[in-house]
N, C-alpha and C positions, 0 to 999 in steps of 0.2 A: 194393232199397234207392232210396231217392229222391236226388235230386240234392243236394237238401238236406242231407240226412243225408250225403251223400258229403263235400260241403265242411264241414260240423260236424265229422266226424269227422278233419279234415285240421288243425284249428287245435290248436296246441300251449300256448298259455298262458291263462288266465283274461282278462288286458289284451287280447289277440288277439280273443276271443269277445265281449269286453265294447264293443270298437270296432265288430265287425260284426254285433252282436245283430240288428240291423234285418233284415238278410239271411236269420236263422234263423226268422222268425214262422212258417213251416208247418212247424216242424219237430215231429214227433211224439214226444213224450217217453214215451209207452208202449213205445217199443222199446228192448229191454233194453240195446242196444248204446250206443244214443244216451244213456240215463240213465247207464250206466257212465262214459263218457267225461265228462259232465259233471259227477259226481261227483269224478272224477280233477282235473280243472281246478279245481274249487271245494271242498276237502276240508272237512268239518266243524271248524269253530274248536274249542279247548278252551275249557270256561267257567272263565272267571277265579276265580270264588267257591266252585271245588271243587277240593281239595287232597287227594291219595290217598283220593277216595271220601267225604271229608267236606266239608259245606257250610260254607264259611267267611265271616262278615260282615265287610266291610271299612268302617270309618268313617273319614272323613278328619278329623273333630273329635268330640271325646268326646260321647256321646249326653247329653242333658240329663235 
């Protein structure tokens, strides 16, 4: 494991990663451990247009 990977795995929050992003330019994203840690730092967000599997259209005003 490279030194860059070791430093990356010590990061605890996405904000910390974002501040140090330039330090991780040589990071190999193909490494499964690195990929899993990145997903833990930045989990996928829920789509606000989907409720219980149904796609919901939200309009601020009534459509014309």
